[in-house]
mmCIF file of the N, C-alpha and C atoms, coordinates in Angstrom:
data_MODEL
# 
_entry.id   MODEL 
# 
loop_
_atom_site.group_PDB 
_atom_site.id 
_atom_site.type_symbol 
_atom_site.label_atom_id 
_atom_site.label_alt_id 
_atom_site.label_comp_id 
_atom_site.label_asym_id 
_atom_site.label_entity_id 
_atom_site.label_seq_id 
_atom_site.pdbx_PDB_ins_code 
_atom_site.Cartn_x 
_atom_site.Cartn_y 
_atom_site.Cartn_z 
_atom_site.occupancy 
_atom_site.B_iso_or_equiv 
_atom_site.pdbx_formal_charge 
_atom_site.auth_seq_id 
_atom_site.auth_comp_id 
_atom_site.auth_asym_id 
_atom_site.auth_atom_id 
_atom_site.pdbx_PDB_model_num 
ATOM 1   N N  . MET A 1 1  ? -29.670 63.185 10.781  1.00 0.00 ? 1  MET A N  1 
ATOM 2   C CA . MET A 1 1  ? -30.913 62.995 10.056  1.00 0.00 ? 1  MET A CA 1 
ATOM 3   C C  . MET A 1 1  ? -31.054 61.541 9.622   1.00 0.00 ? 1  MET A C  1 
ATOM 4   N N  . SER A 1 2  ? -32.253 61.130 9.498   1.00 0.00 ? 2  SER A N  1 
ATOM 5   C CA . SER A 1 2  ? -32.481 59.760 9.046   1.00 0.00 ? 2  SER A CA 1 
ATOM 6   C C  . SER A 1 2  ? -32.509 59.713 7.522   1.00 0.00 ? 2  SER A C  1 
ATOM 7   N N  . LYS A 1 3  ? -32.465 58.528 6.976   1.00 0.00 ? 3  LYS A N  1 
ATOM 8   C CA . LYS A 1 3  ? -32.470 58.367 5.531   1.00 0.00 ? 3  LYS A CA 1 
ATOM 9   C C  . LYS A 1 3  ? -33.769 58.865 4.905   1.00 0.00 ? 3  LYS A C  1 
ATOM 10  N N  . LYS A 1 4  ? -34.887 58.638 5.602   1.00 0.00 ? 4  LYS A N  1 
ATOM 11  C CA . LYS A 1 4  ? -36.184 59.059 5.069   1.00 0.00 ? 4  LYS A CA 1 
ATOM 12  C C  . LYS A 1 4  ? -36.239 60.565 4.908   1.00 0.00 ? 4  LYS A C  1 
ATOM 13  N N  . SER A 1 5  ? -35.757 61.300 5.891   1.00 0.00 ? 5  SER A N  1 
ATOM 14  C CA . SER A 1 5  ? -35.809 62.754 5.796   1.00 0.00 ? 5  SER A CA 1 
ATOM 15  C C  . SER A 1 5  ? -34.850 63.260 4.724   1.00 0.00 ? 5  SER A C  1 
ATOM 16  N N  . ASP A 1 6  ? -33.715 62.557 4.501   1.00 0.00 ? 6  ASP A N  1 
ATOM 17  C CA . ASP A 1 6  ? -32.799 62.943 3.430   1.00 0.00 ? 6  ASP A CA 1 
ATOM 18  C C  . ASP A 1 6  ? -33.458 62.768 2.066   1.00 0.00 ? 6  ASP A C  1 
ATOM 19  N N  . VAL A 1 7  ? -34.160 61.661 1.905   1.00 0.00 ? 7  VAL A N  1 
ATOM 20  C CA . VAL A 1 7  ? -34.852 61.403 0.642   1.00 0.00 ? 7  VAL A CA 1 
ATOM 21  C C  . VAL A 1 7  ? -35.953 62.430 0.430   1.00 0.00 ? 7  VAL A C  1 
ATOM 22  N N  . GLY A 1 8  ? -36.714 62.733 1.450   1.00 0.00 ? 8  GLY A N  1 
ATOM 23  C CA . GLY A 1 8  ? -37.794 63.715 1.337   1.00 0.00 ? 8  GLY A CA 1 
ATOM 24  C C  . GLY A 1 8  ? -37.260 65.099 1.030   1.00 0.00 ? 8  GLY A C  1 
ATOM 25  N N  . ALA A 1 9  ? -36.154 65.469 1.669   1.00 0.00 ? 9  ALA A N  1 
ATOM 26  C CA . ALA A 1 9  ? -35.557 66.783 1.416   1.00 0.00 ? 9  ALA A CA 1 
ATOM 27  C C  . ALA A 1 9  ? -35.021 66.850 -0.012  1.00 0.00 ? 9  ALA A C  1 
ATOM 28  N N  . ARG A 1 10 ? -34.442 65.772 -0.479  1.00 0.00 ? 10 ARG A N  1 
ATOM 29  C CA . ARG A 1 10 ? -33.895 65.740 -1.852  1.00 0.00 ? 10 ARG A CA 1 
ATOM 30  C C  . ARG A 1 10 ? -35.023 65.879 -2.871  1.00 0.00 ? 10 ARG A C  1 
ATOM 31  N N  . ARG A 1 11 ? -36.133 65.175 -2.631  1.00 0.00 ? 11 ARG A N  1 
ATOM 32  C CA . ARG A 1 11 ? -37.293 65.288 -3.531  1.00 0.00 ? 11 ARG A CA 1 
ATOM 33  C C  . ARG A 1 11 ? -37.822 66.713 -3.555  1.00 0.00 ? 11 ARG A C  1 
ATOM 34  N N  . PHE A 1 12 ? -37.883 67.330 -2.381  1.00 0.00 ? 12 PHE A N  1 
ATOM 35  C CA . PHE A 1 12 ? -38.376 68.697 -2.290  1.00 0.00 ? 12 PHE A CA 1 
ATOM 36  C C  . PHE A 1 12 ? -37.490 69.639 -3.099  1.00 0.00 ? 12 PHE A C  1 
ATOM 37  N N  . HIS A 1 13 ? -36.176 69.490 -2.967  1.00 0.00 ? 13 HIS A N  1 
ATOM 38  C CA . HIS A 1 13 ? -35.249 70.361 -3.681  1.00 0.00 ? 13 HIS A CA 1 
ATOM 39  C C  . HIS A 1 13 ? -35.274 70.085 -5.186  1.00 0.00 ? 13 HIS A C  1 
ATOM 40  N N  . ASP A 1 14 ? -35.420 68.826 -5.564  1.00 0.00 ? 14 ASP A N  1 
ATOM 41  C CA . ASP A 1 14 ? -35.514 68.488 -6.988  1.00 0.00 ? 14 ASP A CA 1 
ATOM 42  C C  . ASP A 1 14 ? -36.764 69.099 -7.607  1.00 0.00 ? 14 ASP A C  1 
ATOM 43  N N  . LYS A 1 15 ? -37.874 68.996 -6.892  1.00 0.00 ? 15 LYS A N  1 
ATOM 44  C CA . LYS A 1 15 ? -39.124 69.547 -7.400  1.00 0.00 ? 15 LYS A CA 1 
ATOM 45  C C  . LYS A 1 15 ? -39.037 71.070 -7.503  1.00 0.00 ? 15 LYS A C  1 
ATOM 46  N N  . ALA A 1 16 ? -38.442 71.704 -6.505  1.00 0.00 ? 16 ALA A N  1 
ATOM 47  C CA . ALA A 1 16 ? -38.288 73.155 -6.520  1.00 0.00 ? 16 ALA A CA 1 
ATOM 48  C C  . ALA A 1 16 ? -37.387 73.586 -7.672  1.00 0.00 ? 16 ALA A C  1 
ATOM 49  N N  . GLU A 1 17 ? -36.338 72.835 -7.942  1.00 0.00 ? 17 GLU A N  1 
ATOM 50  C CA . GLU A 1 17 ? -35.429 73.154 -9.044  1.00 0.00 ? 17 GLU A CA 1 
ATOM 51  C C  . GLU A 1 17 ? -36.140 73.014 -10.387 1.00 0.00 ? 17 GLU A C  1 
ATOM 52  N N  . LYS A 1 18 ? -36.935 71.963 -10.558 1.00 0.00 ? 18 LYS A N  1 
ATOM 53  C CA . LYS A 1 18 ? -37.696 71.791 -11.798 1.00 0.00 ? 18 LYS A CA 1 
ATOM 54  C C  . LYS A 1 18 ? -38.665 72.945 -12.003 1.00 0.00 ? 18 LYS A C  1 
ATOM 55  N N  . GLU A 1 19 ? -39.301 73.384 -10.924 1.00 0.00 ? 19 GLU A N  1 
ATOM 56  C CA . GLU A 1 19 ? -40.247 74.499 -11.018 1.00 0.00 ? 19 GLU A CA 1 
ATOM 57  C C  . GLU A 1 19 ? -39.526 75.782 -11.413 1.00 0.00 ? 19 GLU A C  1 
ATOM 58  N N  . ARG A 1 20 ? -38.340 76.027 -10.864 1.00 0.00 ? 20 ARG A N  1 
ATOM 59  C CA . ARG A 1 20 ? -37.567 77.216 -11.234 1.00 0.00 ? 20 ARG A CA 1 
ATOM 60  C C  . ARG A 1 20 ? -37.162 77.170 -12.696 1.00 0.00 ? 20 ARG A C  1 
ATOM 61  N N  . GLU A 1 21 ? -36.740 75.993 -13.180 1.00 0.00 ? 21 GLU A N  1 
ATOM 62  C CA . GLU A 1 21 ? -36.362 75.850 -14.588 1.00 0.00 ? 21 GLU A CA 1 
ATOM 63  C C  . GLU A 1 21 ? -37.562 76.094 -15.498 1.00 0.00 ? 21 GLU A C  1 
ATOM 64  N N  . TYR A 1 22 ? -38.721 75.603 -15.105 1.00 0.00 ? 22 TYR A N  1 
ATOM 65  C CA . TYR A 1 22 ? -39.932 75.801 -15.898 1.00 0.00 ? 22 TYR A CA 1 
ATOM 66  C C  . TYR A 1 22 ? -40.294 77.283 -15.968 1.00 0.00 ? 22 TYR A C  1 
ATOM 67  N N  . LYS A 1 23 ? -40.201 77.964 -14.842 1.00 0.00 ? 23 LYS A N  1 
ATOM 68  C CA . LYS A 1 23 ? -40.553 79.381 -14.811 1.00 0.00 ? 23 LYS A CA 1 
ATOM 69  C C  . LYS A 1 23 ? -39.604 80.225 -15.643 1.00 0.00 ? 23 LYS A C  1 
ATOM 70  N N  . LYS A 1 24 ? -38.369 79.772 -15.831 1.00 0.00 ? 24 LYS A N  1 
ATOM 71  C CA . LYS A 1 24 ? -37.421 80.496 -16.673 1.00 0.00 ? 24 LYS A CA 1 
ATOM 72  C C  . LYS A 1 24 ? -37.877 80.484 -18.125 1.00 0.00 ? 24 LYS A C  1 
ATOM 73  N N  . GLN A 1 25 ? -38.606 79.451 -18.519 1.00 0.00 ? 25 GLN A N  1 
ATOM 74  C CA . GLN A 1 25 ? -39.055 79.317 -19.901 1.00 0.00 ? 25 GLN A CA 1 
ATOM 75  C C  . GLN A 1 25 ? -40.246 80.215 -20.210 1.00 0.00 ? 25 GLN A C  1 
ATOM 76  N N  . LEU A 1 26 ? -40.997 80.613 -19.194 1.00 0.00 ? 26 LEU A N  1 
ATOM 77  C CA . LEU A 1 26 ? -42.183 81.426 -19.407 1.00 0.00 ? 26 LEU A CA 1 
ATOM 78  C C  . LEU A 1 26 ? -41.793 82.866 -19.689 1.00 0.00 ? 26 LEU A C  1 
ATOM 79  N N  . PRO A 1 27 ? -42.580 83.585 -20.503 1.00 0.00 ? 27 PRO A N  1 
ATOM 80  C CA . PRO A 1 27 ? -42.234 84.974 -20.790 1.00 0.00 ? 27 PRO A CA 1 
ATOM 81  C C  . PRO A 1 27 ? -42.418 85.844 -19.546 1.00 0.00 ? 27 PRO A C  1 
ATOM 82  N N  . GLY A 1 28 ? -41.529 86.790 -19.373 1.00 0.00 ? 28 GLY A N  1 
ATOM 83  C CA . GLY A 1 28 ? -41.612 87.710 -18.252 1.00 0.00 ? 28 GLY A CA 1 
ATOM 84  C C  . GLY A 1 28 ? -42.415 88.948 -18.631 1.00 0.00 ? 28 GLY A C  1 
ATOM 85  N N  . GLU A 1 29 ? -42.418 89.936 -17.774 1.00 0.00 ? 29 GLU A N  1 
ATOM 86  C CA . GLU A 1 29 ? -43.177 91.160 -18.044 1.00 0.00 ? 29 GLU A CA 1 
ATOM 87  C C  . GLU A 1 29 ? -42.583 91.945 -19.206 1.00 0.00 ? 29 GLU A C  1 
ATOM 88  N N  . ASP A 1 30 ? -41.261 91.890 -19.377 1.00 0.00 ? 30 ASP A N  1 
ATOM 89  C CA . ASP A 1 30 ? -40.603 92.662 -20.432 1.00 0.00 ? 30 ASP A CA 1 
ATOM 90  C C  . ASP A 1 30 ? -40.559 91.924 -21.765 1.00 0.00 ? 30 ASP A C  1 
ATOM 91  N N  . ASP A 1 31 ? -40.821 90.625 -21.752 1.00 0.00 ? 31 ASP A N  1 
ATOM 92  C CA . ASP A 1 31 ? -40.772 89.824 -22.972 1.00 0.00 ? 31 ASP A CA 1 
ATOM 93  C C  . ASP A 1 31 ? -42.050 90.026 -23.784 1.00 0.00 ? 31 ASP A C  1 
ATOM 94  N N  . PRO A 1 32 ? -41.965 89.820 -25.106 1.00 0.00 ? 32 PRO A N  1 
ATOM 95  C CA . PRO A 1 32 ? -43.178 89.915 -25.927 1.00 0.00 ? 32 PRO A CA 1 
ATOM 96  C C  . PRO A 1 32 ? -44.140 88.793 -25.556 1.00 0.00 ? 32 PRO A C  1 
ATOM 97  N N  . PRO A 1 33 ? -45.440 89.014 -25.737 1.00 0.00 ? 33 PRO A N  1 
ATOM 98  C CA . PRO A 1 33 ? -46.417 87.969 -25.374 1.00 0.00 ? 33 PRO A CA 1 
ATOM 99  C C  . PRO A 1 33 ? -46.307 86.766 -26.305 1.00 0.00 ? 33 PRO A C  1 
ATOM 100 N N  . LEU A 1 34 ? -46.818 85.659 -25.855 1.00 0.00 ? 34 LEU A N  1 
ATOM 101 C CA . LEU A 1 34 ? -46.832 84.449 -26.667 1.00 0.00 ? 34 LEU A CA 1 
ATOM 102 C C  . LEU A 1 34 ? -47.801 84.627 -27.836 1.00 0.00 ? 34 LEU A C  1 
ATOM 103 N N  . PRO A 1 35 ? -47.549 83.954 -28.971 1.00 0.00 ? 35 PRO A N  1 
ATOM 104 C CA . PRO A 1 35 ? -48.482 84.074 -30.099 1.00 0.00 ? 35 PRO A CA 1 
ATOM 105 C C  . PRO A 1 35 ? -49.820 83.429 -29.768 1.00 0.00 ? 35 PRO A C  1 
ATOM 106 N N  . GLU A 1 36 ? -50.833 83.833 -30.511 1.00 0.00 ? 36 GLU A N  1 
ATOM 107 C CA . GLU A 1 36 ? -52.171 83.277 -30.325 1.00 0.00 ? 36 GLU A CA 1 
ATOM 108 C C  . GLU A 1 36 ? -52.147 81.783 -30.647 1.00 0.00 ? 36 GLU A C  1 
ATOM 109 N N  . PRO A 1 37 ? -52.947 80.977 -29.948 1.00 0.00 ? 37 PRO A N  1 
ATOM 110 C CA . PRO A 1 37 ? -52.988 79.548 -30.262 1.00 0.00 ? 37 PRO A CA 1 
ATOM 111 C C  . PRO A 1 37 ? -53.534 79.311 -31.673 1.00 0.00 ? 37 PRO A C  1 
ATOM 112 N N  . VAL A 1 38 ? -53.036 78.279 -32.317 1.00 0.00 ? 38 VAL A N  1 
ATOM 113 C CA . VAL A 1 38 ? -53.434 77.961 -33.683 1.00 0.00 ? 38 VAL A CA 1 
ATOM 114 C C  . VAL A 1 38 ? -54.642 77.038 -33.643 1.00 0.00 ? 38 VAL A C  1 
ATOM 115 N N  . GLU A 1 39 ? -55.611 77.328 -34.494 1.00 0.00 ? 39 GLU A N  1 
ATOM 116 C CA . GLU A 1 39 ? -56.809 76.496 -34.592 1.00 0.00 ? 39 GLU A CA 1 
ATOM 117 C C  . GLU A 1 39 ? -56.429 75.180 -35.269 1.00 0.00 ? 39 GLU A C  1 
ATOM 118 N N  . PRO A 1 40 ? -56.776 74.028 -34.698 1.00 0.00 ? 40 PRO A N  1 
ATOM 119 C CA . PRO A 1 40 ? -56.410 72.752 -35.313 1.00 0.00 ? 40 PRO A CA 1 
ATOM 120 C C  . PRO A 1 40 ? -57.117 72.548 -36.652 1.00 0.00 ? 40 PRO A C  1 
ATOM 121 N N  . ILE A 1 41 ? -56.430 71.853 -37.547 1.00 0.00 ? 41 ILE A N  1 
ATOM 122 C CA . ILE A 1 41 ? -57.004 71.560 -38.860 1.00 0.00 ? 41 ILE A CA 1 
ATOM 123 C C  . ILE A 1 41 ? -57.955 70.385 -38.698 1.00 0.00 ? 41 ILE A C  1 
ATOM 124 N N  . ARG A 1 42 ? -59.150 70.552 -39.192 1.00 0.00 ? 42 ARG A N  1 
ATOM 125 C CA . ARG A 1 42 ? -60.154 69.486 -39.080 1.00 0.00 ? 42 ARG A CA 1 
ATOM 126 C C  . ARG A 1 42 ? -60.552 69.044 -40.477 1.00 0.00 ? 42 ARG A C  1 
ATOM 127 N N  . SER A 1 43 ? -60.555 67.758 -40.692 1.00 0.00 ? 43 SER A N  1 
ATOM 128 C CA . SER A 1 43 ? -60.934 67.248 -41.996 1.00 0.00 ? 43 SER A CA 1 
ATOM 129 C C  . SER A 1 43 ? -62.452 67.189 -42.103 1.00 0.00 ? 43 SER A C  1 
ATOM 130 N N  . ASP A 1 44 ? -62.913 67.190 -43.330 1.00 0.00 ? 44 ASP A N  1 
ATOM 131 C CA . ASP A 1 44 ? -64.353 67.081 -43.554 1.00 0.00 ? 44 ASP A CA 1 
ATOM 132 C C  . ASP A 1 44 ? -64.831 65.697 -43.133 1.00 0.00 ? 44 ASP A C  1 
ATOM 133 N N  . LYS A 1 45 ? -66.122 65.565 -43.034 1.00 0.00 ? 45 LYS A N  1 
ATOM 134 C CA . LYS A 1 45 ? -66.712 64.283 -42.668 1.00 0.00 ? 45 LYS A CA 1 
ATOM 135 C C  . LYS A 1 45 ? -66.383 63.258 -43.751 1.00 0.00 ? 45 LYS A C  1 
ATOM 136 N N  . THR A 1 46 ? -65.988 62.071 -43.333 1.00 0.00 ? 46 THR A N  1 
ATOM 137 C CA . THR A 1 46 ? -65.682 61.026 -44.306 1.00 0.00 ? 46 THR A CA 1 
ATOM 138 C C  . THR A 1 46 ? -66.977 60.527 -44.939 1.00 0.00 ? 46 THR A C  1 
ATOM 139 N N  . PRO A 1 47 ? -66.924 60.148 -46.213 1.00 0.00 ? 47 PRO A N  1 
ATOM 140 C CA . PRO A 1 47 ? -68.141 59.685 -46.881 1.00 0.00 ? 47 PRO A CA 1 
ATOM 141 C C  . PRO A 1 47 ? -68.586 58.333 -46.340 1.00 0.00 ? 47 PRO A C  1 
ATOM 142 N N  . GLY A 1 48 ? -69.868 58.106 -46.388 1.00 0.00 ? 48 GLY A N  1 
ATOM 143 C CA . GLY A 1 48 ? -70.417 56.823 -45.980 1.00 0.00 ? 48 GLY A CA 1 
ATOM 144 C C  . GLY A 1 48 ? -70.187 55.783 -47.064 1.00 0.00 ? 48 GLY A C  1 
ATOM 145 N N  . ARG A 1 49 ? -70.446 54.526 -46.746 1.00 0.00 ? 49 ARG A N  1 
ATOM 146 C CA . ARG A 1 49 ? -70.204 53.444 -47.699 1.00 0.00 ? 49 ARG A CA 1 
ATOM 147 C C  . ARG A 1 49 ? -71.049 53.581 -48.968 1.00 0.00 ? 49 ARG A C  1 
ATOM 148 N N  . ASN A 1 50 ? -72.275 54.047 -48.818 1.00 0.00 ? 50 ASN A N  1 
ATOM 149 C CA . ASN A 1 50 ? -73.178 54.101 -49.960 1.00 0.00 ? 50 ASN A CA 1 
ATOM 150 C C  . ASN A 1 50 ? -73.269 55.477 -50.589 1.00 0.00 ? 50 ASN A C  1 
ATOM 151 N N  . ASP A 1 51 ? -72.431 56.416 -50.153 1.00 0.00 ? 51 ASP A N  1 
ATOM 152 C CA . ASP A 1 51 ? -72.405 57.744 -50.772 1.00 0.00 ? 51 ASP A CA 1 
ATOM 153 C C  . ASP A 1 51 ? -71.634 57.660 -52.085 1.00 0.00 ? 51 ASP A C  1 
ATOM 154 N N  . PRO A 1 52 ? -71.944 58.564 -53.031 1.00 0.00 ? 52 PRO A N  1 
ATOM 155 C CA . PRO A 1 52 ? -71.162 58.576 -54.264 1.00 0.00 ? 52 PRO A CA 1 
ATOM 156 C C  . PRO A 1 52 ? -69.712 58.975 -53.966 1.00 0.00 ? 52 PRO A C  1 
ATOM 157 N N  . CYS A 1 53 ? -68.784 58.432 -54.747 1.00 0.00 ? 53 CYS A N  1 
ATOM 158 C CA . CYS A 1 53 ? -67.355 58.685 -54.512 1.00 0.00 ? 53 CYS A CA 1 
ATOM 159 C C  . CYS A 1 53 ? -67.024 60.144 -54.844 1.00 0.00 ? 53 CYS A C  1 
ATOM 160 N N  . ALA A 1 54 ? -66.135 60.725 -54.083 1.00 0.00 ? 54 ALA A N  1 
ATOM 161 C CA . ALA A 1 54 ? -65.762 62.126 -54.267 1.00 0.00 ? 54 ALA A CA 1 
ATOM 162 C C  . ALA A 1 54 ? -64.850 62.337 -55.460 1.00 0.00 ? 54 ALA A C  1 
ATOM 163 N N  . CYS A 1 55 ? -64.284 61.256 -56.020 1.00 0.00 ? 55 CYS A N  1 
ATOM 164 C CA . CYS A 1 55 ? -63.365 61.408 -57.151 1.00 0.00 ? 55 CYS A CA 1 
ATOM 165 C C  . CYS A 1 55 ? -64.110 61.710 -58.452 1.00 0.00 ? 55 CYS A C  1 
ATOM 166 N N  . GLY A 1 56 ? -65.427 61.526 -58.459 1.00 0.00 ? 56 GLY A N  1 
ATOM 167 C CA . GLY A 1 56 ? -66.220 61.857 -59.646 1.00 0.00 ? 56 GLY A CA 1 
ATOM 168 C C  . GLY A 1 56 ? -66.422 60.697 -60.596 1.00 0.00 ? 56 GLY A C  1 
ATOM 169 N N  . SER A 1 57 ? -66.119 59.484 -60.189 1.00 0.00 ? 57 SER A N  1 
ATOM 170 C CA . SER A 1 57 ? -66.247 58.323 -61.077 1.00 0.00 ? 57 SER A CA 1 
ATOM 171 C C  . SER A 1 57 ? -67.700 57.908 -61.277 1.00 0.00 ? 57 SER A C  1 
ATOM 172 N N  . GLY A 1 58 ? -68.572 58.310 -60.364 1.00 0.00 ? 58 GLY A N  1 
ATOM 173 C CA . GLY A 1 58 ? -69.967 57.911 -60.447 1.00 0.00 ? 58 GLY A CA 1 
ATOM 174 C C  . GLY A 1 58 ? -70.255 56.629 -59.691 1.00 0.00 ? 58 GLY A C  1 
ATOM 175 N N  . LYS A 1 59 ? -69.232 55.959 -59.211 1.00 0.00 ? 59 LYS A N  1 
ATOM 176 C CA . LYS A 1 59 ? -69.421 54.737 -58.448 1.00 0.00 ? 59 LYS A CA 1 
ATOM 177 C C  . LYS A 1 59 ? -69.694 55.082 -56.993 1.00 0.00 ? 59 LYS A C  1 
ATOM 178 N N  . LYS A 1 60 ? -70.173 54.074 -56.257 1.00 0.00 ? 60 LYS A N  1 
ATOM 179 C CA . LYS A 1 60 ? -70.320 54.256 -54.818 1.00 0.00 ? 60 LYS A CA 1 
ATOM 180 C C  . LYS A 1 60 ? -68.917 54.278 -54.200 1.00 0.00 ? 60 LYS A C  1 
ATOM 181 N N  . TYR A 1 61 ? -68.795 54.962 -53.076 1.00 0.00 ? 61 TYR A N  1 
ATOM 182 C CA . TYR A 1 61 ? -67.492 55.090 -52.405 1.00 0.00 ? 61 TYR A CA 1 
ATOM 183 C C  . TYR A 1 61 ? -66.893 53.732 -52.061 1.00 0.00 ? 61 TYR A C  1 
ATOM 184 N N  . LYS A 1 62 ? -67.762 52.792 -51.619 1.00 0.00 ? 62 LYS A N  1 
ATOM 185 C CA . LYS A 1 62 ? -67.235 51.478 -51.212 1.00 0.00 ? 62 LYS A CA 1 
ATOM 186 C C  . LYS A 1 62 ? -66.709 50.667 -52.393 1.00 0.00 ? 62 LYS A C  1 
ATOM 187 N N  . GLN A 1 63 ? -67.144 50.971 -53.619 1.00 0.00 ? 63 GLN A N  1 
ATOM 188 C CA . GLN A 1 63 ? -66.704 50.239 -54.788 1.00 0.00 ? 63 GLN A CA 1 
ATOM 189 C C  . GLN A 1 63 ? -65.540 50.948 -55.500 1.00 0.00 ? 63 GLN A C  1 
ATOM 190 N N  . CYS A 1 64 ? -65.222 52.170 -55.070 1.00 0.00 ? 64 CYS A N  1 
ATOM 191 C CA . CYS A 1 64 ? -64.186 52.951 -55.762 1.00 0.00 ? 64 CYS A CA 1 
ATOM 192 C C  . CYS A 1 64 ? -62.995 53.189 -54.834 1.00 0.00 ? 64 CYS A C  1 
ATOM 193 N N  . CYS A 1 65 ? -62.968 54.326 -54.190 1.00 0.00 ? 65 CYS A N  1 
ATOM 194 C CA . CYS A 1 65 ? -61.836 54.720 -53.347 1.00 0.00 ? 65 CYS A CA 1 
ATOM 195 C C  . CYS A 1 65 ? -61.903 54.122 -51.953 1.00 0.00 ? 65 CYS A C  1 
ATOM 196 N N  . GLY A 1 66 ? -63.013 53.542 -51.562 1.00 0.00 ? 66 GLY A N  1 
ATOM 197 C CA . GLY A 1 66 ? -63.158 52.983 -50.233 1.00 0.00 ? 66 GLY A CA 1 
ATOM 198 C C  . GLY A 1 66 ? -62.719 51.553 -50.102 1.00 0.00 ? 66 GLY A C  1 
ATOM 199 N N  . LYS A 1 67 ? -62.221 50.963 -51.189 1.00 0.00 ? 67 LYS A N  1 
ATOM 200 C CA . LYS A 1 67 ? -61.762 49.580 -51.125 1.00 0.00 ? 67 LYS A CA 1 
ATOM 201 C C  . LYS A 1 67 ? -60.490 49.496 -50.332 1.00 0.00 ? 67 LYS A C  1 
ATOM 202 N N  . GLY A 1 68 ? -60.346 48.406 -49.596 1.00 0.00 ? 68 GLY A N  1 
ATOM 203 C CA . GLY A 1 68 ? -59.076 48.141 -48.930 1.00 0.00 ? 68 GLY A CA 1 
ATOM 204 C C  . GLY A 1 68 ? -59.100 48.474 -47.532 1.00 0.00 ? 68 GLY A C  1 
# 
């Protein structure tokens, strides 16, 4: 065999081995199902520069907590 075919065969076997290892991690028919996906936490909309500050100071956001 030539070197090219040896390299190609090695890549094929490496890829097949990785696929077998990956499939071992997946649940089988007898295993319990995977848990439901978790909904990502989303933060509220950030206040605009001229909105009143959420801390309750009465100042604009840019003059209070929005500095820096």
